[in-house]
N, C-alpha and C positions, 0 to 999 in steps of 0.2 A: 598600338592603342587597342587593337581587338580584344588582347589577351588582359589589358588593363579591367577590358568590360566585364572581360569572365573573371576575375577574379574578383572583382566588387559584388559583382549578381553573386557568387558563389559563399561569401563573405557576408554578407545579407542573406545568405537563406539557414547560415550555421546557427542562429539564433534563435529563429524558428523553429526548427527540424529538434534542436535540443529539448525547446519547450513541444513540442509533438512529442518525443520520446518518454519524454518524463510524465506528460500528460496521461499518454498510454501504460506507462508504470505502475503509474499510482490510481491508475482505473481498475488494473489488474488488482493493484492491492484492494481497491474497495469491495471489489466483488468478493476476495476470497473473503475478507472481514464480513461480506454479508451472508456467505455461507456457514461461517463460524457461528454467525448469531442463530440461523436457522438450524444449524447441527443442536443448538442449547437449547432453543424454545421445543424443538421436539422432542429433546430429552425432559427438559422442565413438565411438558404436556406430557409425558408416559409413552409417547407415540413411537422411541428408539431406545436399545440400550445403550450401556455406558462404552460397550467395545466400540460401536458403529460409531457414536458420536465422537469420540476420542481419535477413529481412524478421518472422520469430517475433519477434526481440529486439525489433526496431522496435515491431511493434504491441503487443509488451507495455508498452515505454515509453510508447507512446502514451496506452495504458490506463492507465500510474499518473499521465500529465500531468494527466489529464480528472480524476482523482481529486483531485489536488495542488491543481487549481484549484474543484472542488468543495467540499473541506475547509476553503481560505482563505477562500473566501464565507460560509463560514456565519458567521450574525450570531449571535455568543455574546455573551450579557447578565451570565456572573457570573464572577468571579475562576476559579471553579470549573471551567465552562464552559472558558475563555479557556487552562488548563492542560491537559483534556483534547484541546483543537484544537492545544496547542501538541507536545503528547506523539504524536497523530496524525500531525501535519505531519511530523516527526523520524524517525518509522520509516517514513512513506510516502516522504520524499528518501533514508532509505537505500535503499530498496530500489530506486528511481531509479539512484542513482547508482550502485547494483550492475549493474542492466542495462546501463544505458551501459558501465562498465568489462566486462562481459560482452562488447558487442560489440567494445569496443575491442582486447580479446583475440583473438576470433575474425579481426578484421582483419589482424593481426598474426601470427598462427596458430601457437602454439607449444602441444603440447598440454600442458606443464605451468602455462603461462599460461590459460590457457582451465580448467583445472582448478581453477587458483588463484580465479579468477573464477566458478566454479560454487559452490567455496564459501563466496565471500563471498556469493552472490545465497542460497545458504542460510542463513548465518548473518542476514541481512536478514529473507527470508521467516519465520523461526523468530521472531523480534522481531514482527513485523507481526501473524502470527498470534495468538502471546502475547496482543497490544494487543488486539487483537481479541477476543480471548476474554475479556478482563478489560472490557471494556465490554458486552459481551454479559451480564455477571456486574454490572452494575452498576460500573463502575471509581469510585475516590474520587475 
């Protein structure tokens, strides 16, 4: 009987543990995307050089890649956990794509293209931030 209680206790924790890990991972992705947006803003305002901006975007992309790997490596055991993981992967991938697009825009250099890339990054950031909030509130 004691073993059954322990098994039930641990199985009940799994879903909340996965949600918590995904919330942290997506929160880190949001932080990285905001660092990227800040770097683009500073570049647009003439406060930093293209090389420093590119380095900041590359660092943000590296941080996102780390969270992509963490999210993919999570041991999910239920369909609900798998759906949470898949949605987290989608929003994380969108931020990674937007950061990559920002780096490409920076290297090709028109202000209109950089502004468009920043808007795309902001859109991806909002989606990731909304998802992190939902995870924190106990996403379905």
